[in-house]
Phi, psi and omega in degrees: 000132179289165179299322180295315179294324179295319179295320179296319180297321180294317181294324189295342181269354184283146180227149174238122175257115180258110193247122178280147179297166177286178185295143172238168178296327179290329173300315181297325181273001184054044182258130185292117184275312185056228182271004176296137188268089183257139182274164175290149167281174175299322176296318179298320178294320177295321176300316181296319180295317179297311183295324180299320179297321178292311184293332179298330181290346174282353180055059180297154180261338183202154178230130173231141187216154166302149180272359176291148190305319185293325178280319181297320179292324177295313180298326181299329179292322177288323177299320181296325181280321186265338185081003180280143173287159177249127173269118182262141181211141175295336185297340181260011177295160176292161178307130172284123186238025171048239186291346177286333187295131182092349179272149173283166178304315182296321179293322178296313180298321181290317186271330185230044187302314182293319179296318179297316180296319179296320177297317180294334176283353179094012179280150178290112186231133172271088184300122181065017183083015183266215185280150166283152178299325179294329177289326175297314178297324180299326181269328186274313186301317179298325178294317178298316181293324179297313180291326177295323180296342179269355182290151170287171175305135181065020182281164181233129175252133172256124179251118181255114188212214189233157187307309182293318180294320178296316180299315181293325179293317177299314179303316180294315182292331178278352180077023180280151174293143186302325182293345181258001183299327181300335181293345178290338180079167184271169175252135173288161179303130178065019170262170188216164172236152184235128173251139176238142183265124178239191185297332181251021177110200184279143177235145176275112183266324180217146177220131181054047181268149176233004176231166183294145181301142174261149176301142178268117181255137178061049186307315185248018182284000000 
């Protein structure tokens, strides 16, 4: 096997598990959190503990997480089970959404209807005067790739973050146009998506999963 083929083979086994934090009170109220630092509910903590036990069986090699309380507390549950340290970073925080933060879905539609509609159409919108989705990907995706680059052959990285940040990061790593990122859909609390690296780059293996990935049989049949 040539050096190039050997390097490709090593890369092809790496995986990234992008795990959304557990439930918060603002999630229940459908209130836009953004970069507001909201803690987990008791239910959210229980979700994190359950999911951590499942994800630990994947034998992850590293954990990196947003430094916001809801993500850090979720990551701490996986750290407790695996013994792995957690690298915390602001780069994985949720989208800063300015005046939208703290508002319910209904309040956003009522006060910022045109802006909301434009965002849903896939237009570049600074929701509430905050970040563009591409700016979120600009800060988050390089951090994920940096930590992935430190993995051993066939290694697994768990990224603990937020729904919007995970979606934009997946979109960027898959090479999708920004206007189509919304098509990936949202993640439920404490669910995850899995990317695997192959010969032609990253592939989406699982999305919004709450159980361990199953082998894909007959992928192109």
